[in-house]
N, C-alpha and C positions, 0 to 999 in steps of 0.2 A: 503494500498499499504504500501511494506516496498524496501526502497534502496539496490538496488544489493553492491556495492563496490563507495568511496569515485574516480572519475577520474581525475577533477583536480581540481586549485581554481585559479582565474583567478582573475589578475591586472592591473587598466589602466595603463597607466609610460608617461614623457613623448619625452623622446631619450632610442627610445631603444636600438639603439646602445649602449650607452654609460649603456647602463638600463643591458646589454645585455654580455659588459664586465665584469660588478660587477660582475655577478651572475660565471661567467666563471673564470675569473681572481681571486677575492678573492675565493670564494666560492667554485672554479674546480665542478659545478654543466658542464652539456654536454646537447649544442643547440641541439631533438634533425630534427625540423624542425619547417621553416620561410615558409608560403604563408600572402596572401594577399585574405581575403574573402568577397563573394561579395558585402556587403556593404561597403566594402575600407577599413575597419578591417588593421591597417597590426599587425602579431603574429606572436611572439615564443610563441614555446614548447618546454621547460627544464626537463634533468631528473635530478631525485635524486637521488644517491646512495642508494643501499639497500632499495630504497619504489619506489614502485609502480604508485605510485598517481602522477601528471602532476603537474606542474605552468605552466598556460600559460602566455602570459606576453602581453600589447594590447596596441597598437598605436595607436587613432585615433582621431585625432585632434578638430576634429570639434564637439565636444565634452568639448572642452573650457579646463584648465587650471588642471588641474591635482590637485588634495587637498586632503592631506591625514587625517583624521584626529587624529589625540596626542590618545594615548589609546585605539583606534577601534582595525585594525588591528596588527599583526603580526604574524611572521613566525618564528618559534622555527627549526635549527639544531642541533645534536649529533653531536661533537664534539669529539676525543679522548683524548683529554690534554688541558687541556684550560690554562694554562701557556709553552707552545709550543705555540696555537692558538693566544695568542693572540701575542707574541715573532712577529710571522707571520705577523699577524693585523699591529703591532706595524711600521714591515719591508718596509709594502707597506704607510706608512701613512693611514692607517681608524681607526677615531679616533673611543676609543669604549667611549660610554656614558652613559654608567650606568655599574656597576658592578667592580670586580667579583665579587659576591652573595652566602653566601651559604646559603642551607633552610636545614629543620626540619631532611630530609631522607641525609643526604651528600650530597646531587647532586649542582654543581658551576656549571653558567653560568654567559653571561655575554651580555651585550647590543650594538652593533652598529647600523648604517642607511643606508639604500639602496638609491641610489636614487632618490629620488622625496621626501623620507622622511619615506620608510617602513623603520619598526622594526624591525632587525634581532637577533635574540634570540641565542645565544653558546651555548650548554651548554654541561656537560661534567659532565653526572651520575655515580652516584655509582654503580659501581654492587648489582647484585640483585634487583637493583629497575626499578620499570617496567613504572614509573612517574619520572616527578620532585617531 
């Protein structure tokens, strides 16, 4: 069996409204759909610019508190200009938790935290580099 393509990544969250506000207002993602699943999970699907893959957020309080393991999960997004991104984050009082760091290829990145402690990596890739 070979998979055809990546469709979405699911992340469980404690507070759907707070998390959606973060992804919309801080990162500029678009909410495509909100619904309740047959088992009662509250779901939201987010579109990322220039990507086909979606982020699925799930709130299901009966599962207990959300516990995000350190260094296990993070989302990485490319940004056009890291310095401008840092200035915008500072104006929104979003703390940078690590960086800026420069890679051997010349790309630069920082980390911020989303609600529930999910790490978000924001990368300015050096032109002509396929990866960080």
